[in-house]
N, CA and C atoms as an extended XYZ file, in Angstrom:
90
Properties=species:S:1:pos:R:3:atomname:S:1:resname:S:1:resid:I:1 pbc="F F F"
N       -35.579       53.108       92.071 N   MET     1
C       -34.781       54.232       91.536 CA  MET     1
C       -34.799       54.216       90.000 C   MET     1
N       -34.639       55.380       89.417 N   GLU     2
C       -34.670       55.453       87.950 CA  GLU     2
C       -33.505       54.681       87.330 C   GLU     2
N       -32.420       54.573       88.071 N   LEU     3
C       -31.245       53.872       87.527 CA  LEU     3
C       -31.558       52.393       87.312 C   LEU     3
N       -32.404       51.843       88.168 N   GLN     4
C       -32.740       50.417       88.053 CA  GLN     4
C       -33.652       50.169       86.854 C   GLN     4
N       -34.425       51.193       86.490 N   ARG     5
C       -35.366       51.020       85.374 CA  ARG     5
C       -34.598       50.848       84.063 C   ARG     5
N       -35.138       50.101       83.123 N   PRO     6
C       -34.483       49.887       81.822 CA  PRO     6
C       -34.388       51.189       81.039 C   PRO     6
N       -33.337       51.321       80.265 N   LEU     7
C       -33.151       52.553       79.492 CA  LEU     7
C       -34.279       52.707       78.477 C   LEU     7
N       -34.756       53.917       78.292 N   PRO     8
C       -35.840       54.169       77.329 CA  PRO     8
C       -35.380       53.883       75.906 C   PRO     8
N       -36.317       53.524       75.042 N   ARG     9
C       -35.952       53.217       73.648 CA  ARG     9
C       -35.476       54.475       72.943 C   ARG     9
N       -35.705       55.617       73.563 N   ARG    10
C       -35.275       56.876       72.932 CA  ARG    10
C       -33.753       57.006       72.968 C   ARG    10
N       -33.103       56.168       73.781 N   LYS    11
C       -31.632       56.254       73.880 CA  LYS    11
C       -30.987       55.126       73.071 C   LYS    11
N       -30.709       55.358       71.797 N   PRO    12
C       -30.085       54.336       70.957 CA  PRO    12
C       -28.648       54.075       71.383 C   PRO    12
N       -28.086       54.977       72.161 N   MET    13
C       -26.692       54.818       72.603 CA  MET    13
C       -26.556       53.585       73.504 C   MET    13
N       -27.618       53.256       74.205 N   ALA    14
C       -27.545       52.106       75.113 CA  ALA    14
C       -27.267       50.839       74.306 C   ALA    14
N       -27.994       50.672       73.209 N   MET    15
C       -27.788       49.486       72.359 CA  MET    15
C       -27.958       49.870       70.895 C   MET    15
N       -26.931       50.443       70.312 N   PRO    16
C       -27.011       50.873       68.908 CA  PRO    16
C       -27.140       49.690       67.964 C   PRO    16
N       -28.314       49.506       67.376 N   ARG    17
C       -28.498       48.372       66.454 CA  ARG    17
C       -27.751       48.646       65.149 C   ARG    17
N       -27.638       49.924       64.803 N   ASN    18
C       -26.932       50.265       63.551 CA  ASN    18
C       -25.497       50.689       63.858 C   ASN    18
N       -24.512       50.032       63.262 N   PRO    19
C       -23.103       50.392       63.501 CA  PRO    19
C       -22.821       51.802       63.010 C   PRO    19
N       -23.559       52.239       61.987 N   MET    20
C       -23.343       53.592       61.458 CA  MET    20
C       -23.867       54.640       62.437 C   MET    20
N       -24.805       54.253       63.277 N   ALA    21
C       -25.384       55.202       64.231 CA  ALA    21
C       -24.304       55.687       65.196 C   ALA    21
N       -23.397       54.777       65.575 N   MET    22
C       -22.330       55.172       66.511 CA  MET    22
C       -20.994       54.569       66.086 C   MET    22
N       -20.383       55.122       65.045 N   PRO    23
C       -19.095       54.609       64.565 CA  PRO    23
C       -17.984       54.912       65.559 C   PRO    23
N       -18.244       55.817       66.496 N   ARG    24
C       -17.208       56.175       67.480 CA  ARG    24
C       -17.028       55.042       68.500 C   ARG    24
N       -18.018       54.173       68.592 N   ASN    25
C       -17.931       53.085       69.578 CA  ASN    25
C       -17.048       51.958       69.039 C   ASN    25
N       -15.972       51.628       69.712 N   PRO    26
C       -15.079       50.548       69.260 CA  PRO    26
C       -15.776       49.191       69.333 C   PRO    26
N       -16.700       49.036       70.284 N   MET    27
C       -17.404       47.755       70.432 CA  MET    27
C       -18.287       47.499       69.207 C   MET    27
N       -18.879       48.554       68.678 N   THR    28
C       -19.755       48.383       67.510 CA  THR    28
C       -18.918       48.043       66.280 C   THR    28
N       -17.711       48.586       66.226 N   SER    29
C       -16.844       48.358       65.068 CA  SER    29
C       -16.389       46.899       65.034 C   SER    29
N       -16.208       46.324       66.204 N   SER    30
C       -15.730       44.925       66.255 CA  SER    30
C       -16.668       44.043       65.449 C   SER    30
């Protein structure tokens, strides 16, 4: 199933390396 496949690199939301990319995420702010 597609859900089992790893998220594409096109989706930075999965693992935002830059905190500025997603300041709305509380986990990134920590």
